N, C-alpha and C positions, 0 to 999 in steps of 0.2 A: 504494500500500500504506500502511495506517495504521501509525503509529510503533509501536503495541503489537505488531504482527505482524512488524516488521522482524527478520530473523534475527540481525543484529548488535546493533542498538541497542534492539530490543524488550525483552530481558531487563533491561537497565540502566534503561530508562524505566519499566518495570513495577515494578521494585524501588523506584525513587525515589518513584513515585506511591503505592505501597503503604505505604512508610515514612512519607510525609507524612500519609496517611490514618490510620495508627496513632497518630501524634503528636496529630492532631486529635481522635481518639477519646479518647485519654487526657485531653486538655484538657476536652472536653465532659463526660466521665464525672465529672470533678472538680467541675463546676458543678452547682448545684441544677437540677432539671429545668425549672422555669419560667424560670430565668435563661438556660439553654441555648437554649430555644425563642425567647426574646426576642432573643438574639443571632442566631439563625437568621433570624428575620423581618427584622432589620436588614440582614443580608447579602443576603437575598432582594430587598429593596427596592433596594439598591445595584445588584444584578445586573439587575433589571428596568429601571432607569434607563439602565444602560450598554447594554442590549440593545434599547432602544426601537425602533430601526430594524428589527431582526430580528423584533420582536414584532408588526410591522404586519400580516403575513399571518395570524398567530394571532388578532389582534384582529378582523380581517375575518371569519375563520372563525367566531369566537364570535358576532359580530354577526349573521351570516347564520343561525346556528343558534338563537340566543336572542331575536333581535329587537333593536329599538333600545335602546342602552345596554349590550348584551351584550358589547361589545368590551372593557370595562374588566376583565372577568374573566381576560383573557389575562395581564396583569401580575400579578394576584392569584395565578394558578397558579404563577408563578415563585417567589413568596414561599412558597407551599405546598410546592413541591418542596424548597426550602431546609430547611424544617422536617422533611420526610420524611427527608432525608439525615441530619440530626442525630439524629432518633429512631432510625434504623437503627443509629447508633453506640452508642445507649444501650439497645438493645432487650433485652439480657440482664440489665440492672439495672432500668430503669424499668418494663419490661413482663415481668418474670420471673413464674414460676408463682405466687409468693407475693404479688406486687404488682399484677398486671394489673387486678384488679377495682377498684382505686382509681381507675383512669383509663379503664376501658372498661365500657360498659353493653351487654349482649348482648340482642338481641331476635330471636326466631325460632329459637332452638336446637332447639325441638321439630320444626321442619321438617327439619333435618339428621338428627335422631335417627330420624324416621319414614322418611326416605329410606334411611338405613343399615340399618334393620330389614328392608328388602326382600332384603338379602343379595346384591345385585348390584354393590356398590360405589357410589360417588357421584362425579359429575363436577361439581366446585365451580368456578363461573366467576366471575371478578371483573374489575376494571378498574383503570386508573391513576387512581384516585379516592381522595381521602383518603390513607390509608396502607395499602396492600395487604399490606406485610410484617407490620405489626401485626395485620391481619386474619387472616393465616395463622397467626401465632404464637399468637394467642388461640384459634383452632380447635384447635391442638395442646394448649394448656393445658386446654381443655375435654374432652379425650379423643378428639379427631378429627384427629390429626396428618395433614396432607395431604402428598402428594408433588407438588411443583411440576413442571410440564412447562414449562420456560423456555428462552429463548434465552440462552446463556452470556454473561457480561460479557467484554469484550475483555481486561481485565487478569486473568489467572488467579489472581494473589495476592489481589486484592480479592475475587474470586469465592470463594476458599477461606475468607477471613475471614467473609464474609457467610454462607456455608454452615455455618460453625461456629456462628454466632449462631442460625441457623435450627434447627440440630440440638438446641439446648437445649430446644426445644419438640417434638422428635421429627420434625421436618420433613426430608424427603429431597428431592433434586433430580435430575431426569433432563433431559438436553438435548433441546430442542424438535426439532432436526433429527435424524430417524431414531429418535425416541423413542416412536413410537406403539405399537410391539410391546411395549415395557416398560410403557407406559401401560395396555394391555389386561391385562397380568399384574397390575398394581396393582388394577384393578377386579375381576378374577377372584378376588382375595384378599379382596374385600369392603371395601377401603380407600377413602380419599378421594383423588381426583386433582384438583389445582387448576390452573387455567389463566387467563391474562389474555387477554381476548377483545375488547378495545376498540380495537385498532389495525388499520390498513389491512392487509388480507390479500393485496393485490396480485392476481395472477391465480390464486391458490390458494384464494380464498374464494368465498362466495356473496353475491349482492347483496340486501340487505334494507334496509328503511327505518330511518334514524337521523336524528332531528331533521328529518324531512320530506324527506330526500334519500337516494337509494340509496348505500350504502356497502359496499365489499367487506369481508366479515366472515369471521373464522375459522370454518370448518365442522367442524373436528375434534370439538368437543363433541357436535354432532348426529350425526356419523358414528359416534363411539364409542358413543353411546347406542343408535343403531339396531343396532349390531353386538353389544352386550353386554346391552342392556336396562337399563343403569344410568341412574338419574334424573339430571337436570341441576338443580343447586341454585345460584342466584346468591347472592353474598355480598359485602359491602363494609364497610369501617370509615371512617366520615365524622367529621371533626373538628367538635366542638361549640363554641359561643361561649366556654365556660369552659375550653377547651383539652383537655377529655376527648374520648373517642371513643364513637360509637354504632356498634356492629357489628350490621348487619342481615343476617339470613339469610332469603332468600325461599323461597317454596313450590317444592318439587321437582316435576318432570314428566319423563316419558320421551318421547323422540321416537317418533312413531307411523309405522310402515312401511306402504307401499302399493306399487302397481305403478310409481309415479313417484318414484324415489328423490330426484331433484333437488328436486322440490316438497316432499318430506318434510324434506330438509335445510334448505330455505329457511324452512319453517314453524317448525321448532324453533329455528333461529338467530334468526329475527325475534322469537320469544317472549322469549328471555333478553336479547336486545339492547334490547327495550322496557323491561325492568326496569332495566337499566343506564342507559338514557336518562332514566327517571323519577328515579333517584338523582342523576344529574348536574344535572337541572333544579332539584332541591332544594338542591344544593350546587355551583353552577356554578363558583365560584372554586377548587374543589378538584380539577378535572379537568385533564388535560394538553393544553391547547389548542394548545401549540406543535407537537404532532404533526399531520401533514397527513392527517387521517382520511379525507378524500374524494379523495385523490390518484388512486386507480385508478378509471377509468370503465368502465362496461359496454361491451364491444365493440359497435360499430354493425353491424347486420345490413345487408348490401348490398341496395340497392333493385333489384328486378327490374322492368324496364319492359315486358318482353314484346316489345320491338322486335327485329327480325331483324338479325343482324350484317351489316355492310357491308364491302366491300372484297374 
């Protein structure tokens, strides 16, 4: 059992971690944004050097996906995550409704508007690329506040704090486990449902190509699209060399149904996965390479030899 869930020490531990996070947030809120990010990058480099052994498998994964030299992006992604954490602490100030346009350029909002105009809701899919929290907050500031369908954080106090920051942009959260019924209601109301779709879906996913290899991928977006007719719209906010963000919103499409539902799910899932792969190829140091994306393998079909049983 993780310490966060321990019935005796869990509440004490969660309170300590939450209090520490609050103090860190107060400190970084005090710092100018550029200085706070510089500090985050320094902390990220230290963490990457300390985790060099554990980053070996991540580097191998990146090398296999990107080709020779790709392994270096594993440590870069640790630095990126450090910046994401600090930005989340400053999201209500540095990326408020009045300030976000200073740091975020939006491309493709017309795609989201066109998808919403259909009146069936929108399934907005994103990845652990760049800063996904900023991406969702900006959607909210633009008038498209999403409802995140997410796995809850282990620490409920930090979850509450993060949800409070999300709420400043009109964002709501429903828990991933058992949340599909509520997700359908969100779409029926013509609203935006957001999901992170770039992690290993284990035996609950469909296998589609990702960097030339089959990867078990979340099929919920395609399933919801088939059920409701809602279009799927990819989106992601990638960091630019000047520290600002480029929020790209891709073209929407609805999953097409046929007599073969499994094939329909694979086709739609492969389509939005390809868009995410293209973004990662453009910004490889900003994706979460430490995640074991190809961990789940397709079950092998038993070989039938046709030989008669003996004995």
